[in-house]
N, C-alpha and C positions, 0 to 999 in steps of 0.2 A: 216451637215444637217442644218436645219435653226435654229438660235435662235430669242428668245425673253426676256428680260430685262424687271421685270416691279420692277420699285425703287420707291418707298410711303417714304416721308421724314416724321423723329421724329417719327417712328413708335415702341411703347411698347411692349416688348414681351410678357407681360402679358395678352393684351387685345389681342392676336389671338389665336383661338380656336386651332389648333394644338400644341399650347403651356400650355392653359388654361383648356384642355378639359374639358369645362363644369365648371371647379371650379369659382368660387366666386373670385374677384382681390383679396381680403385680405386673401386667402388661398393660394397664390401663388408664391412668393416670398415675398411681404413685407406685414407685418398687416396693417403697414401706410397705407394702400387702402380700398377705400371705399368697400362696398360688394356686390357691380354689377358684374351680369356676362355678359360681351359685346359681343354677339353675330357674329361670321363670317362665316356663312354659304360658302360661296366660298372660302375664305381661307381653308377651311375643306375640301373644294369640291377638290382643288388643289392638300392639300397633300394629299388625298386618292387615287389620280393614281400617287405621284410623293414620293419623300423622304425628309423629314422633317431633316435637322439638326440641332441638340441638341446646338451645341458647336460653334457658329458663332459669332465672337466679331468686331465690327466694326476697324477703324486701326487710320487716319487721321480725326480730327472733327476740328469746326461744320461742315457745309453743304456742301460748296465747295471742302475742304480738300480731305473730305471721296469721293466727286464725283472723283477728281483728282489721289486720289488711284485706283479705277474703271477704268478710261481712262488711266491712264500709265502701272497697275501693278504695282507702285512703293508707299511704303508708304511716304506721302509730308512731312507730322510734323517734320521730323526730319530736314530738308534742311529749310524750308520755311512755312508759314504760307498762307492763303487765297488769292488766285491770277489766275491768268490766265493760260491757258497753255503757256509754252517756246518752243520758235523756236525750238529746238531741242527734246522736247518729242514726242514720235512715240505713237501717241494716235491710240486708239483703232478703231474708226470707221475709219479709215485712214488705218489701217493695213486689215481690211475689204474689203472696198470698194476701196483701190487705191488712187492717189493724187486728189485731189479735182481739179473740174473744166474743170473736162474729160467727154468726154458723156458717157452714160451707154453700148453702143457697142466697144466701146475704153475700157473700165474696163472689161469687160466681155472677150474679144479678150486676153486682159494679165492673165487673169487667176482670175479677184478678181469676190465679190460678189456684193449686196446691200446692202446697211446700210441706217437706217431712222431713225430721232428722232420726237416721238411728245411726247411737254413737256408745263407748264405752267409755270414750275420754273423760274422767271423772273433773278434770279441772273446768271444765266448763260447767260444774255447777257450786264448783267448790269454794268456802269462801275466798273472796278476792278476784271473781273472775264469773260469778255465777249465774249467769241471766243471758248465755247465748242463745239458748232454744225458744225464749218466748217468743220470738218473730215469728215462729213457724206454725204451720196449722195442726200439725201434730207433732210429735218427737216419742223417742222410745230411748230410755239409757237401760244400757245392762253393766248391771254394778259388781264389781269387783277388783277392776284392776289395778295396778301398783299404789296408790297409799289412798285407797278409798276405806273410809271406815265403814265397813259393813258388819263381820261377823265379830264375835266376841266370845266365844264360845269357850271354855279351857280344852286343852291341845293334848292329845296322848303321845307316846315316846318316839310313835312313826312319822310326828309333825320333820317336815323337812323345809328347814331355813338354818342359813350359815350362823357362824358365831356371831362375825362382823354384822349381819343385819338382821341379827334381834335386837339389837339396840337401836335403831333407825325405823323411819316410819315404814320403811318397805317388808319390814315384816307385815303388815296389812295384807300386803298381796299373796304371799307365802301363808298367810292364817285362812286366806278368802278359800286361796284353790284348794286348800287342804279339806274344807267343806264342799265346796264345787264338785269338784273331780273325786267322790269319795271311791271311785274304784281304782282310781289309775291315777292320782295328781301327779308325776314326772312322765304318764305317756309313754312306759317301759315297752308297752305292746303298741304295734302299728295298728292304726285302724278306728284308733277311739281318740278322735282328736273332738268330737263335738263338742267339749264344754270348754275348750281353749278361747281365748276372748275374739280371736280376729275370727274362728270360727261361727261364735255365736252373729257377730255384727253380718256376715254378710249371709249366713242363714237367714236370720230375723228382716233384712235390706228385701232378701228372693223374696219372702213372703209378702210382702208391702207389693211387690212388684206385681203378686199372681193377684193381689186381691184389688190392685187400683190400678194397674197399666188399664187403659180402655175407657175406663170411666171417667177422667176427667180430659177438658179440653188442654190444659197444659198443666204439666205437675213438675216439679223442682224437688229430688231426692236427695237428699246430701248425708254421706256417708262418712261421717268419722273415726276413723278405726285407729287405734292408741298403741296396736303392733306395726313394725316391728320395735316401737320404743323400749325401751327400759322399765323394768328389770325383766330380762329376757331368761325366759322358762321354756325352750321350745321341749315337744316330746324326745323324749332320749334315744330313739330311734332315727330322728332326722339329727341329732346331735351328733351322735356316734359316727356319724358322713363325714363331720370334720375336725374330731376329736375324738377318737377311740375310747377315751377312760370314759366317758360318758360323765355322769353328776356321780361320778366314785372316782373321786380325787384322792391322792397320796398330801393335799396339801389345800390351804383356804381358799375358795372362790373370793375375791376382794367385793366382789357387789356391782351394783351401779354404775356400769364405764368407770371403775376404778376413782370413784369419786371425783370426775371432774379435773384430771389434773394431769401434770407431766406424768407419764403410765412408769418411769424410773422409780417415781417415789413411790407407789402405791403399791408394784407389782413386780413380780420377776417374770421372764420369757415364756414360761411355760403356762403362768396363769394371763398372761396375753394372749397366748396360744388358744386358750379356755373360752376367754370372753370373747375374742373375734368368732369362735365356732359358737356359740349361744349366737349371736348377732345373726351369722352365716344363715343359721338353722331355722332362726325365727321369720326373714324373710322367705325363705323357701314355705313355710310353712302358712304365710300369710297371701302367697301366691297362689296356694294350690286354692285355699278357700276363695280367694277372688274368683277362681275358674267356676265354681259354683252360681255366682251371679251372674256370668256372663252363661252359663249353660240356662239360667231362667231368663238370662235376655235370646238366647236363640229359640227357646221353645215357646216364647212370646213372639216372637218377630217385631221386638222392640227397637230394632236397630233403625228400621226405616223410619219412624219420627220422634228419635230422641237421641239427645245431643249425650255422648258419655267422656267425662273428662277423670284421667285419673294423676295425682301429683303427688305430694307432700310436703308437711310444712318446711324442712331445713334438713339437711344432712347431719353429719356428726363426724368427729375424729374419732379414729379407729388404729391408734399409732400415729396417723400420719404428722410432721411438724414433732412427733416427739409425745404427741397428748391423747389425753380419751377425752369422750362428749364436746359436748356442742358450746360450751362458754372457753375463757379462757384467755382467749385472743381473736383478731382480727377474723370477720367474715371471707376464710379462704377456699379455696374452689370445693374441698371436702365436704365444708357444711353449705356454702351458699349457691353451689352450681346443681340445679335439683332436675330430676324427671318430672316429664310432662306432655302428656300422652294425651288424644283428643281424639272422639270418633264422630266426627258429623253423617250424619245421613246419607250424605249425596258426593261430600267433595274431600278430598286427601286421602283418600285409598291409599295405604301403604307409602306413604310418602314423606319425606322429614322437611321441614323447615330449620332457617338458619337465623331469623328474626331474633332479635331480643323480647322475650314476655317474662311476666312478672304476677305473683300472684292477686296483687291489686287486680291486673287483669279480667280474674272470674266474675269479678261484680258486675262489669258493663255487658259482657257476652253472655253470661247467664240472662238478664235481664234484657238484653237483644235478642237470644234464641226463645223466651218467651213471651215474645210481642210486648214487656214493661217496657216504660220511657226511665231513660239512666237520669237521675238528678245530676245539678251541675256540681263542681269542685270535684270531682275524681279525678284522682292519679292513675286511674288504670285506661287498658285502648281493648276497645270491642275486637277480639280475634276473629269472628265469624270471616270476615274477609279473608282472611289468610288461607281458610281451608280452598277456595275457590282460585284464589289467583296466589301462586306463590311468593310475589314477588311484592305484594302487598307490605305498605311501611309498617312498624310500629313506633321505635324508639330508636333514639341513637345510643342511649346511657341507659346503663340499669343501676337501680339505688339501692343500698343492703344496710342494716346497722342493727344494734341494740341500742335502747335509750342509754343517753350519756356513756356511753363509749366512742368508739373509733365510726367516723360513715366510711363504705363502699362505694366507689363508683367503675364503673366497668363498660368498656365500648364493646366487649366479648372477646377481643386478644389484652389491651392494657388492664390491669385493673389496680385502682387504687385506694388503701386502705389509710385514711387522713386521721391521725391521730389527733384531739384534743391539745391546748396549748398546757402549760405546768399549771394546776391548781383547777385546771375543767371546770372552768368557770364563764362567763354565768352558765346557770342549768336552771331550767325552771321545768315543772311538771303542770303542763297543764289539762286541766277538768276538776271535780271538785272530789270525786274520790280519794281515799288514798292508798298508797301502796302497801299491800297486803300479803304479796307472796316473795318476789323478792326486796332486801331491804335497802328502801332508799328514806335519808334523814329530810324528811319535808318540810317545810313553816307553815303559817298561819295562811290559808288563802285567802287570796285577792289579786281583782280583777282578771278572775276566770282562769289563775294560776298561783301554784305553791314553788316557793325556792326550793334547792335541791343544795344540801353541803356536805360536804365530805364524804362526796362519792367519789374512789378515784377510776380514771382511765383505764383499759388495758397499760401492761408494760412495757407491750412493743411498740416500736416508735413507727412514725411514717412509715409505709410497706410500697413499693412501686413492683408489681408482677407481671411479666409480658408470658400471658400461656401458652403461646405461641412454641415458646424453645424452653416454657417451665411451667404444665399445666398445674403440677400440683403445689406450684408459688412456694417452691424451699430457698429460693434467689430473692433478696430486696434489693432492686435497683435501683431507687431514690438518689442516693449519691450519685451513682456511675449514668445514669439517664437525666440529666437536669432539666433538658428539653424538655422532653415527656413528662416530668413530675409537674413541671410549672404548668403545661397545655392540659392538663388529667384536675389540677386544680385550679383553672379558671373552667374548665368545663366542670366540676361540681361546683363551683359556686353560682354559675348560671342555672344548673337543673335547679338547686334551691332556691333561687329567687324565683323560678317557673313555676315552683313548689308554692309559692309564697308561706317557703318556711320562717319561724319565726328567726327575726333579726340577731338577738343573740347568737344562735347557731353558728351564723358567720364569727360573730369573734371571738365563741368556746374553739373552734375548728381552727383559727387563726387564715381565716379567708376573708 
């Protein structure tokens, strides 16, 4: 069958209708959130004809490590951090459509399908990670988002960019949209969102489907939509639903996620509300344009032979634990527990599943759906049996983490965040590529790896949570539940052994 994967960046589960079910944010998992209900009618529409997975957890974080999990079916964070695909990676699109730089006719004769990427995620091609598109039969990049170095034109007096951002690299995004949306760069008038990035992604994907659906025996269409990742610039008429002030603040906006810091260190409560409002409005806008893609699937009657998957790479702290952004601490629920909705042509319609699933599962699931063999030594699980059999097993524990930081393990109820020992050593970066995005002090390349020195772990100690009583993980039970802590640490050691994790991980984690 055909497969469409829709990946939206930095999407919180409590902002998605299939999960909040009409409840305000502060009645979902965190009472630290505002009392808004964020409407996502098109995600609801997708869920009504598909299967909602209640227990999906990210794996490697943040953005590009999560994508490498998807593209390789293996947890990246156990061996290295943010970087490009390695020469020996068996990347997913290439498994669907065969070696690159071949004709479509030759690929078809060899039994391969067609793969295509539509994205505005500039990290996919920037220095340090810019080769994720190379395995596809074709691809289209939509320019201008976040720090994409695109326009350099001089700007006039009507250029909108806060003072704090003018000295940061996100100034590029405001410069880009100033030129891209010449008529109304802030979207003050309703109905003129065609030049917003999520709109361009979903419209481009819809056009590809119009031209390709029914013409290939199997295709894999991958949408990597950067929204609702910051910097958040929703149309003002949507922003005013959550903050009536719109863009006319009497104070400075602090910019992207408050600098990934405890929010009280960078903003006041008024600025926090405004930042949350921008995020909520971006989620609503992204859902609106998702609807255009669903309309195209309806028009083409594509549901009958296409598996459609919608998910994200990770969530984000939006005031939870007093923090903003996706870094700073363990993979707590607000960041690691993510939405995952999938529509199978025949089975699981309008149903929900409780099994533990992860982003690494996309790799074997896409290949199985496309009728392609699944390489050995993958960490993912083929999810196709779950649509037909509600009791089909997946895994006993889900694993998550960021390279060089704590490692998270959950059975769905209990969550262990295992911190490294003092000194965070030994620590090695596997692979010949250097770290170019997040700074690591790497040594010389020897025996397939580089020694990492001077890299600190999170300051937060080992943490144990009971999500049944504390879904937002605000209380650390590590000292109060010693037997459970011991059990989860033992399970983590067994899981790492099962995955053939590097031996130094056991030493670094005190296991």
